[in-house]
C-alpha positions in Angstrom: 0.4 33.1 -4.7 0.1 30.2 -2.3 -0.7 26.8 -3.8 -3.7 25.1 -2.5 -5.4 21.7 -2.8 -8.6 21.4 -4.7 -11.0 18.8 -3.5 -14.2 17.9 -5.2 -17.2 19.4 -3.6 -19.1 16.1 -4.0 -17.1 14.5 -1.1 -18.1 17.3 1.2 -21.8 16.9 0.3 -21.7 13.2 0.8 -20.1 13.5 4.2 -22.6 16.2 5.1 -25.4 13.9 4.1 -23.9 11.0 6.0 -23.5 13.3 9.1 -27.2 14.2 8.8 -28.2 10.5 8.6 -26.0 9.5 11.6 -27.4 12.4 13.6 -30.9 11.3 12.8 -30.0 7.8 14.0 -28.7 9.3 17.2 -32.0 11.1 17.8 -33.8 7.9 16.9 -32.1 6.1 19.7 -33.7 8.6 22.2 -37.0 8.7 20.4 -37.3 4.9 20.4 -36.6 4.8 24.1 -33.4 2.7 24.4 -32.1 2.6 28.0 -29.0 1.6 29.8 -25.9 0.3 28.2 -27.5 -0.1 24.7 -28.5 3.5 24.6 -25.1 4.8 25.6 -23.2 2.4 23.4 -25.2 3.5 20.3 -24.9 7.2 21.1 -21.1 6.8 21.6 -20.7 4.9 18.4 -22.6 7.5 16.4 -20.6 10.2 18.1 -17.3 8.6 17.1 -18.5 8.1 13.6 -19.5 11.8 13.3 -16.3 13.0 14.9 -14.2 10.8 12.7 -15.9 12.0 9.5 -15.5 15.6 10.5 -11.8 15.2 11.2 -11.2 13.0 8.2 -12.8 15.2 5.5 -13.7 18.7 6.9 -10.4 19.1 8.7 -8.6 17.6 5.7 -6.9 14.8 7.6 -7.6 12.5 4.6 -5.1 14.6 2.5 -2.4 15.0 5.1 0.9 13.2 5.2 1.2 10.1 7.3 3.5 11.8 9.8 1.0 14.6 10.6 -1.8 12.1 10.7 0.1 9.9 13.1 1.2 12.9 15.3 -2.5 13.8 15.8 -4.2 10.4 15.9 -1.8 8.2 18.0 -2.1 10.4 21.1 -5.8 10.7 20.6 -6.1 6.9 20.5 -4.0 6.6 23.7 -6.1 9.1 25.5 -9.3 7.2 24.5 -7.7 4.0 25.8 -6.8 5.6 29.1 -10.3 7.1 29.5 -11.7 3.6 29.0 -9.3 2.1 31.6 -10.2 4.9 34.1 -13.9 4.1 33.5 -13.4 0.5 34.3 -11.4 1.3 37.4 -14.1 3.7 38.5 -16.7 1.0 38.2 -14.5 -1.4 40.1 -13.9 1.1 42.9 -17.6 1.8 43.2 -18.4 -1.9 43.6 -15.7 -2.4 46.2 -16.8 0.6 48.2 -20.5 -0.4 48.1 -19.6 -4.0 49.2 -17.2 -2.8 51.9 -19.3 0.0 53.4 -22.7 -1.7 53.1 -22.2 -3.1 56.7 -21.2 0.3 58.0 -24.4 2.2 56.9 -26.0 1.9 60.3 -22.8 2.0 62.3 -23.3 5.6 63.6 -27.0 5.4 64.4 -28.1 5.2 67.9 -30.6 2.4 68.7 -32.9 2.7 71.7 -33.7 -0.7 73.2 -36.4 0.4 75.5 -38.0 3.3 77.2 -36.8 4.5 80.6 
């Protein structure tokens, strides 16, 4: 018979309750009407909290060895950092293109200077 780990049910119930509260806060952000960077920052923070709690407790990462935890989490952190860097570069590229091509927006239009 395979040996298994027994975890107290209370921790699962606490995390489930915390997930419910964080989800309610996420919906509250939309209901309250936050806009722009504040809205997306709050939604992303709540999303990362929920994902972390799910991985930590429900996927049993809390009880794994450090080597397995590191093998899963270190690449995930690097991917998140690379996504952040790509988002910054995308914003920079958009600003540069808008500034460079703003003078070109009417380049191909034909102007009529008088009637013949």
